[in-house]
N, C-alpha and C positions, 0 to 999 in steps of 0.2 A: 651474531650469526655469521658463520664464515661463508666464503664464496661458494663452496661446494653445496651448502644447504639452501642456497637461494634458488627460487624458481626462476627460470629464464623465460621471459615472455617473448612471444613472436612479434610483438608490435611495440613501438614507442622507444623511449630513451631509458637505458638502464646503466646505472653507475657500476662499472666492473672493476674499478680500482681507484686509488688516489689520483685525482685529476685526470680520470679517463672514463669516457662514457661511450657506450655502443648504441647505435640508432638503427631502427628497422621500420620500413614503411611498405605496406602492400599497395602497389600502384600498377595494376595489370594493364591499364590503358596508356601508361607512360613509356616513352622511349629512353628517357634519361631523368635522373633526380640528383639535385645538388643539395647538400646539407649546408645551411648558413647559420653558423654560431656567432653571436655578437662578439666582436673583438678578434675573430679569426677569419682567415681567407676561406672562401667557399671550398667545400670538399665534394668531389664527385663520388657518389655512392655506387656500390657494385651491385650488379644484377645477380641475385642469388637463386633464381628460379622461382616458379610458382607466382611470378609477378612481384616478388619481394626485392626491395633494394636495401642494402645494409651499408653501414659506414661507422667509423669511430672518430672521436675527436678528443683533444686534451682539454677537457672541461669537467665540471663536477656539479654538485647540488647547487641550484640557483641560477645556472647558466641559461641564457635565453637563446632560442633557436627557431628556425623555420625550415621548411623544405621548399625548394624551387623545383616544380614538376614541369617537365617538357612533354607536351602531347602533340602528336602529328607534326613533329619537327619544328615546332614554334621556337624561335631563337630566344625570346625573352623568358618564356616559361611563366608558370603561375606560382606565386608565393602563397603558401598555405600553412596553417597551423597543423601540428601533428594530430591526426584523428585519435591517437592513443595518448594525447597529452595528459600529464598528471596535474598540471596547473597552467593557467594563462596569465599573462600580464597585459592588461588593456582589453579584455573581452575576447570573444571567440575569434575575432579577426586579428587580434594582436599576436605577439610571439608566444610560443610555448616555453615552458620552463622545465629544466631537468630537476627531478625530485628523487632524492635518495630515500626509499621507503623505510630505511632503518635509521634515519636521522632522529626520529622521536624515541626518547627513552621512556618506556612504559612503566608506570608506577604500580599497575595491577596486572603484571605479566602472568600471574598464576590463575587468572580468572578463566573458568571453564564454561560459563554460561549457566542457564537454568533449564530444567526439564520443561518440555512443551506444555504439559498440563498445568504448570504454574503461571502461564502467560496471561496477562491482562494488558492489552495493547492501548497505547495512547498516540494517536496520529497527530502530527504537527507540521506546520510550514515554517521553516527556519527564518525566512525573510520577514514574515509577519511578527516574529518574536524578537527581531533585532539581530538576526544572523546567529552564528554559532556562539558568540559571546553572550548575547541576550538569552538564547535558549539554555545555555549552560547554567545560568542563574536560576532557571526554573526546575532543575533536576531535583534538588532537595524537596521542593514542594510536591513534585510528582511521586517521589518515593514515599513521602508521608501520606499522600492521598490513598495509596494502596496499589498504584500502577506497578507493574513489574517489567514492562518493556515499552520503550519509546520507539515509535515508527516515524522515520523522516520521509517526507515527500522528497522526490528526487533532488540530488545535489549536483548532478552532471551539468557542466557548463552550458549555458543558454545565452541567446542574444539579448542585449539590453541589460537593464538594471533590476528587472522584476519579472517573474514568471512562475507559474505553478511548478515548472520543472519537467513536465511531460513533453515539452518541445525542445529538449536538450539536443545538442549537436556534437558534443565531445564527451562521450560517456565515461571516459576514464578520469576526467578532470573535475575537481571540486570547484564549483562556481566561486569566483573571487569575491562576489558581493556578500557571500556568507562567511568567508574566511579562507585561509590557506589549508593545505593538507594537515599541517601540524595542529591547526585549530580544531579540525574535525577529530583528530586522534585524541586531543586533550578533552574534547567533549565526551568521547566514548570512554576514555579513561576515568573521568569523573563519574559517569553513569555506572560503570562497573564497580567503582568504589562504594557506591550507594546500593549495590545489589540489583541494579537495573540492566536489563538487556537492551541492546540497540539494534533496530531493524532498519533497512533501507529499501525504498521503492526503486526499482530499476526498470528501464524501458528498453526492450529489445525488439519491439514490433515496428518502430518507425523512428526517423529523425525529424527534428523540427524543420520548418520551411525556410528558416533564415539562418545562414551561416554554415549550411552543410554543403561542402564542396566535393564530397566523395564522387558524385556522378561525373565530375570533370576528369578524374584520373583513375577511378576504380569503378567503371561502368558495370562490371560483373557483380558488384555488390547488390544490384537491384535487378528485379525481373521486369521484362517488357511485356509480359503476357498476363500479369495479375496486378490489380489495383487494390488498395486499401483506402479507408477514409482519409488517409494522410498522404496519398500518392502511391507511386510504384512500390510493390511489396519488396521487402528485403529477401534476397535469394539465399535461403538456408540450405539449398542443395550444394552450395559451394563450401568445401572444407575450410577454406580460410575465413569465410564469413562466420561459420560456426565457431571456429577457434577464437575469433575476435571477441565474441560475446561470452563464451565460456571462460576465457582468461579474464575478462572484465569482472565477471561474477567472482572468480577466484581471488582477484585482487582485493575486492571489498572485504571478503571473508578472511583472507590471510593477512594482508598488510594493514588493514584498518581494524581488524578484529571485530567486525560486525557479527552479531549473534544470529542474524537471519536476513533473508532477502524476500521481498514481495515482488513478484514478476508481473508487471502491468500487462493487462489485455492480451494474454497469450493466445486467445482465440483468433487473433489477427496473424498468427504465425501458422502458415499452411502445413509445415513439415512437423507433424506430431513426434516423429522419431527424434527430432532435434531436442525436444523437451526432455525426453527420456535420457538422451546422451548428456544433456546439461546436468540433470540431477545426478546421474550415475557417476559422472566425472567429478563433480564437486564432492560427492560422498567419498569417493576413493582417494581424494587428495587432501581433504581436511583431517587434521588430527582427530582420531576417533574418540579421544577423551573429552573433546569439546561437545557441548550441546549446540548444534547448528540447525536452524529451522528454515525450510524453503516453502514459501507460500505462494499460491497462484491466484491471479484474477483470471477467470476463464468462463465466458458465457456458455461454453459448450457443456458445462457440468460433467466433465469427463472423470468419473470416479476411478477409472483405470490408471490415472496418473498419481493417485494418492495412496500412500502406503509405504512400508519399509523399503528403504533403498531408493525411493523416489521423492515425491513432494510430501511435506508434512501435513499441509492443510490447504484449503481454498477459501477465499472470501465468499461468503454465502449471500450473494445478491438476492436470491430468492427469499431468504429470511427478511432482509430489509424491505424488499418490495411489497411483500404481503402485509408486513406490519405497518408500512406507510399507508397502504390502502385502508387498512382498518382504523388507523389513527386519524386520517385526514379526509377520507372519502374520495380522494383524487383517483382518476381513472384514465387520464390522458397519457399519451406517449407510451413508454414501456410499462407503465402501471396497468395498461389495458389487459395484459396477459394475466393479471392477478385480481381483476375486478369481479370476475364471476366466482361465486362460492369461496370468498377469501378465507372464511373461518376454517373450512375443510382443508384449504391449501396450507394454512398455518399449522393445523394439526399434523398434516403429512410432513411438513418441514421439521417440526419439533420431534416427531417420531422416527423420521427416516433420513433427514439431512436435506436433500434437494426437494423442491416442489416438482420441478420438471425432470423426469427420469426417463426420457424417451417420448414424452407426451408432445402433442402438436401445439404450437403457439397459435396466436390469432391468424398468422400468415399461413398456417397449415404445415409449418416446418417442424419436424421432430427435433426435440432438444433434450440433451442429457442422457445419462445412463443410470441404472439402478445404484442406489447409495445406501440402502438400509443396513448393509453389512459393515459399513464403516463406523468407527467409534465417533461419538458426538464431538470429540476434540479435533476431528478432521475438518471442522467447519468454523470459520471465523464469523461471528455474528456482530451486527452493528445496527443502530438506529439512524446514525448519521456518519458521514465521512466526507472527504473533500469533494468527491464526485456528486454525491447525492444532495449536498447543499449547493456547491458551486455551479453545478450544471443547471440549476434553476435560474430563470431569467433574472430574478431579484435576489438570489442567494439566501432565501429565508431559511432559518433553522426551525426545528419542530416546536420550539418555544413559542413561535408565532403562528403555528399551523395546527397544533393539537390541543385538545382539552387537557388541562394540567393533571387532573387525577388519572386520566387514562395514560398520559405520558409517564407518570410515576409507576403505574402498573407495568407498562412495557419495559421500563428501566429495571424494575425488579427482575423480570424475566430475562432480560439481557445479561445482567450481572450475576445471577444465581443459577442460570441453566448451565449444563455441562459443556455447551459450545464455548469456544474461546471468545471472550468479549473484546470489543474495540470501542474506545471513546474517541471523539474528535475534539481537538483543543477548544476549550470553552464550554463543552457540553456538560462538564461536571458542575459548573456553577450556573447552568441554565442561561447561558449567554444569549442575548437577543441580537447581538451584532451579526450582520450578514457575513458570509464568506463568498465573495464574488470571483468570477473568472477574470484574471488580470494578466496582461502582457506588456511588453515594451518594444514593439516593432517599429521599423522605419515607415516612412510616410505611406507608400503605396500598399504595403502589406498591412499596415495599421488600419487603413481604410477598408481593405478586404476583410480583415478579421472583424471589424466593427459591424459592417453590413452583413457579413455571414452570420454573426452571432444573432443579429436581430431577425434575419430571415429564418433562422432555425426555429424560432418560436411562432412563426406566422400561422401555423396550423392550430395553435392552442387558443382556446376560446377567449382567454383574457388578453390576448395580444393580436387579435385579428384586425383591430383598428390601427392604422399607421401611426397615430399619435401615441398609442400605448407602446408600440414597438420602439418608437424614438426615445421613450423614457427608459429603456433598458440601458443600464450603465455601460459606458464605453470601456472595453477592456484595457485600452491604452491610456486612459485618463488616470493621472496620479491619484485623483480623488477616489477612484474605484479601489485602488490598492490600499490607500489609507483607511477606507471604510471597512476593509476586511481584516484589519488587525484586531486581535481579541481584546476585549475590554477588561483587562486584568484589574484595573483600578476599582471595579465594582464587586469583585468576587468575595470580598469580606463584608459587603453591605447586604442588608435584607432586601429582597428575599433570596438573593443569590447564595448567601452564606448558609441558609437553611438547606437549600438543594445540595450544596456541596457536602454538607454534613450527612445528608441522606445517602449520597453516592459513597462517601467514605465508609459509612456504616455497612452498606451492602458489600463493599469490597473487603472489609474486615471479616464479615461473615463468610464470604467466599474463601478467604485465605484460611480461616479456622475450621470451617465445616465442610466445604466442597472440595477444595484442592487435595486434602489428604485422602479423600475417597474417590478421586477422579481418574487416576491412571488405571485403566481396565474397566471403567464404567461402560454401560451399554443402555441404549434406549429400550424401554418396554412398551412404547406406543403412546399415542396422544389421541384425544377424542374431542370433537366439536360438541359443545353443550347447547349453544344458542348463538345467535349472531354476535360475533366478536368475543365469544367465551370458549375457552378450551381448558382441559386439564391434561397434563403430561406427566409421565413418570419415567424414572431411570433407575436401573439397578446399579448401585455403587459397588466399589470393589470390596465391600465388607457385607455385613448382613443388613444393611440399611437400603431403603429406597428413598430417593428424592422425588418429591411431588410438588409441582407448581400448578396452581389454579389461577387463571387470569381471565378477567372479564373487561374488555374494552368497550362493550356496548352500553346502552342507556337503560337496559332492563335487567332485572334479576334473572339469573339462569338456574334452572333446577339441576341438582346433582343427586345421585344416589347417596344416601347417608353412609358415612364411613368414618372411622377414627382417623384423625389427621396426624397423630403422632406429635413429635416435638416441633412446635412452630419456630422457624428460623426468623421470619420477618413477615409482617403484613402491612400493606400500605395504608389501611384504615383499621382502627381498633375494632375487634370483633369479627373480622373477616374469616379467620380460621374456625371460630366457633360456629358461625353461620354456615360455612361450607360443610363442616362436620354434620350439621343438621339437615343438609340437603339443599342449601340455598346459597348460591354465589352472588353477592351483591354487585351492582353495576360499578364500572370504572374503578376496579380494585384488583389486587393480586395478593397471594400469600404463597409462601414456600415452607415446606416442612420435611423433616426426615422421619421415616417410619420403619420400625423393625417389624417385618412381616415375613413369616415363613410361607413360601409358596406364592403362586399368583393369586391376584385378587382383583375383581372388577371394581373400578373406581367410580364409574358414573353410569347413569342411565342412558 
C-alpha cells in the first residue's frame, strides 16, 4: 500500500517514510509536550490546535518512545505512555513502541469474510489458552467443530500480567502478555485460512482504574457531572473523544482485518448519537466488498440501533437470563426480572427478540423498545459467556447448575434456532472448570478489588455469612487465574467427548439445514405450553418452516396434535413422534422442518 492510500490517524505514532515517524497526542490540559524517543534527544512537540501536539522523529518500526507532558507549568513534567500506543515494552507504565501496520505480509489478503447468517461464535480468553500462540493452535479444532467465528475477549493493554481485558487502559495496544501486533495478525491470518472469522470485544465505556493517566493531561476526556460504575463518564460530547474511539475501531477492522467488533456495555455511553456516528463512519470507510459485522451489548434493548447501515446484532441478555432461570431456578440479582412467568417471557423472546420492549423492570423503570420487526439474526443467543459465568461468585458453569437432559434441550434450541448462537470456551465439551474473575493489581487496589468483589455478593443468600464471603476466590491470587484455564486435557475423555460430539452434530445440522434457509427468515411466533415448555416456529427463506419444541420442565406438556415434518434432531428418541401425537415429554427438545402452505396453529 502506498502512502496516499494509508489512513492518517489523529492519534499515536505513524510511520510516514523510511526512518521517519509522525507523532500526535491530544493533551488539552497540557502547556507543553516533549517527545522522548530512546536514543534521540528530546523533541519539543508543536501545538496544533484543539489540544493536539504533533512532532516528527527519525525513527521507524520498533522504536521506543514516551511523551513528557507539562501541566500547570511543572518543570519536570509527567512521563507517560502514548494513549494510542500500538504496543508496549514492559507493561502499561513502560515505553510505547512504534508499529508499522504494514509490516505484516498477509497470506490470505483476498479474504472477504462470511455473511452474518453463517455466524456461529466461540468466545475465548487468550491468556487462559496460552496467549496468541496457544490459541492459534486451537483454530483447526474450532473449524472442525463447526464454529465459524472466534470472538476474542479484549486484547487492549491492561495493568499486570492477567486480566479479563475489560479494564484496559491503552485501547490501541495489543497486550504484550498475549503477543505482539504481528502475532495477532498471524492468528487472524491462520483463522481466515481455515474459513473462520475473527471478532474482537472492544471497551469504549470506561478505562481501567490502574494505569490510566488521561485525567492528568486530558481532563476534557471525562465528565465531572456524570458517574458510571467505573468512575467519571467519558465525555462523548467532545469531538476529539469521539474521534479517538472511532479511529480505534477502524484500526482493528482495517489494519488487523478483524471481521467484526463487539462493543461492550454501550448502555454506559450517554450519547446515543455517538453510537450511530460510530456505525455509520465505519460502514462508510470499510471496503464494501468485505463482510464486517458490528455487534452491541446494550441493556437498553434499543432496537433502533439495529439494522442496515448501523449495527448488525445485539447480544440478547434477555434470552440468556430467562433460560438461566428456567434451567436453574435462580431468581436473585438481575434474574429477578425474569423470575415471574419465565415460560411466557421465553416465548416472547423466541417470537419477538427482546423480552423487555418498553416493559417496566422490578425497579419500575421501562426498558427496551419493540423488536418483533427485526430478523431473528439480529440477536446473539447464548447459554453461557464470560460475564454470565465469571460474574458468579464461584464461577460455576451450567454443567454444575442445570439438570443434564434439560441442558441438552436448551443447547439444541441455542444451536438450531435462527438466532446467531455463541458458545463460551469449554462449553462444547461440558467443561466443569470454573471461569472466575481475575486481575493483577498492585497492593492497595488489589485489596479494594478483593473486598469489593466479596461485598458485591453480600445480599445473596448463599453469601450472607462472612465466612462464606471470605471463601470467594481472590481475583488477584494466581490460583484464581490458574483455576480458570479450560481443561482441554479432558475433552476427548468420556463423558466430555460425547457432549462434544453432540454439539458438533448440532452445528453440522445448522450448517446443512438452517444456514441455507436463514437469510430472510422471520419469526412466526412462539407459545408457552406449560411451565418450562414452549414451541416456536419460523418461516425460512423457502417454503419450509422451522419448528422447535422444548420442555425444560419435569412434567409432560400437552400440545395440539400436528404433523412434525422432517425431524432434524431430538434429544431423546421418540420426542418428535410423541410431540406429533400431542404430548411433549419432560426435559427434552426436538427440531424439524415442515413444508406447510399457509399459517397453521401448532399448539393448544
